[in-house]
Structure formats: structure tokens, C-alpha cells
C-alpha positions as CSV (number, residue, x, y, z in Angstrom):
1,M,-66.6,114.5,-55.3
2,F,-67.1,114.5,-51.9
3,K,-70.2,115.6,-50.1
4,V,-70.3,115.6,-46.2
5,N,-74.1,116.4,-46.4
6,E,-74.5,112.9,-48.6
7,F,-72.2,111.1,-46.0
8,L,-74.1,112.2,-42.8
9,G,-77.5,111.5,-44.8
10,E,-76.0,108.1,-45.3
11,I,-74.7,107.6,-41.9
12,N,-78.5,108.8,-40.5
13,K,-80.4,106.9,-42.5
14,R,-78.5,103.2,-42.3
15,G,-76.2,103.9,-38.9
16,F,-73.2,101.8,-38.5
17,A,-72.5,99.1,-36.7
18,R,-71.0,98.7,-33.4
19,N,-68.5,96.4,-32.3
20,N,-68.9,96.2,-28.8
21,A,-72.8,95.2,-28.9
22,F,-72.5,91.3,-29.9
23,T,-72.7,88.0,-27.9
24,V,-70.9,84.4,-28.0
25,D,-73.4,81.6,-27.5
26,L,-71.5,77.8,-27.7
27,R,-73.4,75.4,-28.1
28,L,-71.2,72.6,-25.9
29,P,-70.3,69.0,-26.3
30,E,-73.6,67.4,-24.5
31,K,-70.3,65.9,-22.2
32,L,-69.8,69.5,-21.0
33,N,-72.8,71.0,-21.7
34,T,-75.3,72.5,-18.4
35,T,-77.0,75.7,-18.3
36,D,-74.6,77.4,-15.9
37,I,-71.8,76.7,-17.9
38,A,-72.9,78.2,-21.3
39,R,-74.1,81.0,-20.1
40,S,-71.1,82.1,-17.9
41,L,-69.2,81.7,-21.2
42,R,-71.5,83.8,-22.8
43,L,-71.9,85.8,-20.4
44,R,-67.4,86.3,-20.0
45,A,-66.5,86.1,-23.8
46,D,-65.4,89.7,-24.5
47,T,-63.6,89.6,-27.7
48,T,-63.5,87.6,-30.5
49,D,-64.2,88.3,-34.5
50,L,-66.8,88.1,-37.3
51,P,-64.8,85.0,-39.2
52,G,-64.1,85.1,-42.9
53,K,-63.5,82.9,-45.7
54,V,-60.5,82.6,-49.3
55,I,-61.5,80.9,-52.2
56,Q,-58.2,78.5,-53.0
57,T,-57.0,78.8,-56.3
58,A,-54.5,77.0,-59.1
59,D,-53.0,78.9,-61.6
60,Y,-54.3,78.4,-65.4
61,R,-52.1,79.2,-67.8
62,T,-52.4,79.9,-71.4
63,D,-49.7,79.7,-74.4
64,Y,-49.1,83.7,-74.1
65,G,-50.4,86.8,-71.8
66,P,-51.1,86.8,-68.1
67,Q,-52.2,83.6,-66.3
68,R,-55.9,83.1,-64.7
69,K,-56.6,82.1,-61.2
70,I,-59.2,79.3,-61.3
71,G,-61.2,79.4,-57.6
72,F,-62.0,75.4,-56.6
73,M,-62.3,75.3,-53.3
74,V,-63.9,77.4,-50.4
75,G,-61.8,77.6,-47.5
76,Y,-63.4,78.6,-43.9
77,L,-60.7,81.0,-41.6
78,D,-60.4,79.9,-37.2
79,I,-61.7,82.8,-35.0
80,N,-60.5,83.4,-31.9
81,I,-62.6,84.3,-29.0
82,S,-60.8,85.5,-25.0
83,F,-63.0,84.6,-22.0
84,I,-62.7,86.9,-18.8
85,L,-61.7,84.1,-16.1
86,S,-63.5,83.6,-13.1
87,E,-61.8,83.6,-9.9
88,N,-61.4,79.3,-9.8
89,M,-60.1,79.5,-13.9
90,Q,-63.6,77.3,-14.9
91,E,-63.5,78.5,-18.1
92,K,-59.7,77.4,-18.7
93,A,-61.0,74.1,-17.4
94,I,-63.5,73.4,-19.4
95,L,-62.0,74.6,-22.7
96,E,-59.0,71.9,-22.2
97,E,-61.5,69.5,-21.2
98,W,-63.3,69.9,-24.6
99,Q,-59.7,69.8,-26.3
100,S,-59.7,66.7,-24.1
101,S,-62.4,65.0,-25.9
102,V,-60.4,65.5,-29.4
103,V,-57.7,64.0,-28.4
104,S,-57.2,62.9,-24.7
105,G,-54.0,63.4,-22.9
106,G,-51.4,61.7,-20.6
107,S,-53.2,59.0,-18.9
108,S,-55.6,58.3,-21.2
109,N,-53.0,57.1,-24.0
110,F,-53.8,60.1,-26.1
111,E,-57.0,58.3,-27.6
112,V,-58.3,60.5,-30.4
113,G,-62.5,61.3,-29.9
114,Y,-65.3,60.4,-32.5
115,Y,-65.7,63.6,-34.5
116,H,-69.5,64.6,-33.8
117,N,-69.1,64.4,-29.8
118,Y,-66.8,67.0,-29.9
119,A,-68.1,69.1,-33.1
120,T,-70.3,71.7,-32.2
121,D,-72.4,75.4,-33.6
122,I,-71.0,78.6,-32.4
123,T,-73.2,81.6,-32.6
124,L,-72.1,85.6,-33.0
125,S,-74.7,87.9,-32.7
126,M,-74.7,92.0,-33.4
127,Y,-77.3,94.1,-31.9
128,S,-78.1,97.7,-32.5
129,V,-78.6,100.2,-29.7
130,A,-82.4,100.7,-30.5
131,N,-83.3,97.3,-30.0
132,D,-81.1,95.0,-27.9
133,T,-83.0,91.4,-27.7
134,D,-83.1,91.0,-31.6
135,P,-80.0,90.6,-33.5
136,V,-79.7,92.1,-36.5
137,F,-77.1,90.3,-38.0
138,S,-75.8,87.0,-36.6
139,M,-73.3,84.1,-38.1
140,T,-73.1,81.0,-37.0
141,L,-70.4,78.4,-37.3
142,F,-70.9,74.5,-37.9
143,E,-68.9,72.0,-36.5
144,A,-66.2,74.2,-34.0
145,Y,-64.2,72.7,-31.6
146,P,-61.2,74.5,-30.0
147,V,-58.0,73.8,-31.4
148,T,-55.6,76.1,-29.3
149,V,-55.8,77.3,-25.5
150,N,-53.6,80.0,-25.4
151,P,-51.1,80.8,-22.4
152,V,-52.8,83.1,-19.1
153,G,-50.2,85.9,-18.8
154,L,-49.9,86.4,-15.2
155,S,-47.7,89.4,-13.3
156,W,-46.6,91.2,-10.6
157,E,-47.0,94.3,-12.3
158,Q,-50.2,94.1,-12.9
159,N,-54.1,94.0,-11.3
160,E,-56.6,93.2,-13.9
161,A,-58.9,90.6,-15.0
162,A,-57.1,87.6,-16.2
163,K,-58.3,86.4,-19.7
164,I,-57.8,83.3,-21.7
165,S,-58.2,83.2,-25.6
166,A,-58.7,80.1,-27.8
167,Q,-59.0,79.6,-31.7
168,F,-61.8,77.6,-32.9
169,A,-61.8,75.7,-36.0
170,Y,-64.8,74.8,-38.2
171,R,-66.7,73.6,-41.0
172,H,-68.4,76.4,-42.6
173,H,-70.6,79.2,-41.2
174,N,-73.8,81.0,-42.8
175,M,-74.9,84.6,-41.9
176,T,-78.3,86.0,-41.3
177,V,-79.5,89.7,-41.8
178,L,-82.9,90.5,-40.3
179,G,-83.4,86.7,-40.3
180,Q,-82.7,86.3,-43.6
181,V,-80.0,83.4,-44.0
182,L,-77.8,84.4,-46.7
183,E,-75.9,81.2,-46.7
184,G,-76.9,78.3,-45.6
185,E,-75.6,74.4,-45.5
186,A,-72.1,73.8,-47.1
187,Q,-72.6,72.5,-50.3
188,T,-70.6,68.9,-51.5
189,S,-68.1,70.0,-54.6
190,I,-68.9,69.9,-57.8
191,F,-65.7,67.8,-58.6
192,T,-67.3,65.2,-55.4
193,R,-70.3,64.5,-57.5
194,L,-68.8,63.9,-60.6
195,N,-66.3,61.5,-58.8
196,Q,-69.4,60.0,-57.2
197,L,-71.2,59.0,-60.8
198,G,-68.3,57.6,-61.9
199,I,-66.7,60.3,-64.4
200,G,-64.3,62.5,-62.7
201,G,-61.6,60.0,-63.9
202,G,-62.4,60.7,-67.2
203,L,-62.8,64.7,-67.3
204,G,-59.5,64.7,-65.5
205,T,-58.1,62.7,-68.5
206,I,-59.7,65.4,-70.8
207,G,-59.1,68.0,-68.8
208,G,-55.1,67.5,-69.0
209,I,-55.1,67.2,-72.4
210,L,-56.9,70.8,-72.7
211,L,-55.0,71.7,-70.3
212,G,-51.5,71.0,-71.8
213,D,-48.5,72.1,-69.6
214,N,-51.3,71.7,-66.8
215,A,-51.9,68.1,-67.0
216,R,-50.3,67.4,-63.6
217,L,-52.5,70.0,-61.9
218,A,-55.5,68.7,-63.3
219,T,-54.8,65.1,-62.4
220,A,-53.9,66.5,-58.7
221,V,-57.3,68.2,-58.9
222,F,-59.6,65.3,-59.5
223,A,-57.5,62.9,-57.3
224,G,-57.4,65.5,-54.6
225,T,-61.5,65.7,-55.0
226,T,-61.7,61.5,-55.0
227,V,-60.1,61.1,-51.8
228,I,-62.1,64.1,-50.1
229,G,-64.9,62.0,-51.3
230,R,-64.4,59.2,-49.8
231,V,-63.2,61.2,-46.2
232,R,-66.7,61.9,-46.1
233,D,-68.1,59.2,-47.0
234,I,-65.7,57.4,-44.3
235,F,-66.9,59.7,-41.3
236,N,-70.5,60.5,-42.6
237,I,-69.7,64.1,-42.8
């Protein structure tokens, strides 16, 4: 049974998070980074999301009964950040120049940049009403960069501040609550570790036998993790 007094007591005890008490800190690539630009972006970031993550699953079927979903990989969802544009539109220029360090355009013959030259960290911090200096919660997004810079809407019918939003991809994140890190660096997949030890293929064969009709699935999973492991070796990530 719902009791109003218990609910009010819980709110009075622990309070509630406010979605307007936040900051966004972008560590720009070294080529673009200056103290003035970083501070400007921090102050002008007016909308964003605390990102989520998803567990990727594979269907596992037995001879009878409902199927099971077996988790084998974690995926981190892209986030959007909106910025209030300054009069000279420098925020749009910075974001697109950041993108150009990923893949250059036009006169530069669409050259692909080095990953560690454009992937940086973004920190999202939330604050309490009683303390606007030390964050009560923060998330750090590792190896982030803008994959999409959205159009800026213009209209004679409106007289308001122009904004620009960008979608950022990143590799993984961690969370910090009252100074305690809850999730650390991304860990190497167990499948990748087995492949590095040279036994992934053998276990894939055994798995195929045990899974019967799902042999193709087992083979695909182990083959896929082998490819991922090789890509990590090549790019040192």
C-alpha cells in the first residue's frame, strides 16, 4: 500500500536529482585545444544526456521450451550535446574542425586521421543544490569524438538564440558517485583472452558440437572475437 508520509520521508532524506544542475567538460584534441575555447564550450553546453548502455545477446535454443538470450558483449550508446552558438559561430567551426581530424574533406583528399589524435574524453557532472562546486555524480566518456554535427535551424519567424547539436561516439564510460568510481576501464572480452591463448578455436568447435543447431552461431561468435582481437592489436586499443 502506498503511503504518502513514507514517500515524503524518502524525498526529504535523499532528495532528488535536478536535470538542470550539470556541466559538460570536453577535452578537445591537442590540435584544437585552448583554455578559452574549452571554457566557452563548457559554459555554452545547455542540453545533453547521461548515456546508457546495452547488452548484446545471442539466441540460444534447446530441444524444447523457450529460448534463452545469452549476453556476449556490451555496447555504449552515443550521446547528443547541444551548444548555444556565439555570434561568430565558432562552436560550429570547432566541431567541424574536430570532425576533419577524423576524416578530412575537400582539398585534403578525404584523408583518415590517427585515432588517438582525435579521440578524447568527455566528463558530465551533476551537482546538488547545497554544493555547486563538488559533483555528486559524474560520468567520463573515454575516447569520444563527434560523429554527426547537425544542421543549424534559421528562421525569420523566430528571434532566439541559435543552437547547434552534435552526436558523440565513444568507446566506454565509467561513473563516479560521491568520489567513488563504480565502473572502471573497459575490460578485454573473455573470448578475446581465450583466442590470445590459442584455445578459442578449439572451444568454438566444442561449442558447435554442444549447441547442435546453433553451431553456426558459436562459430560466428568466436570468429568475430578473433577479428576484434586482431584489430585491437593493430591499432593498439
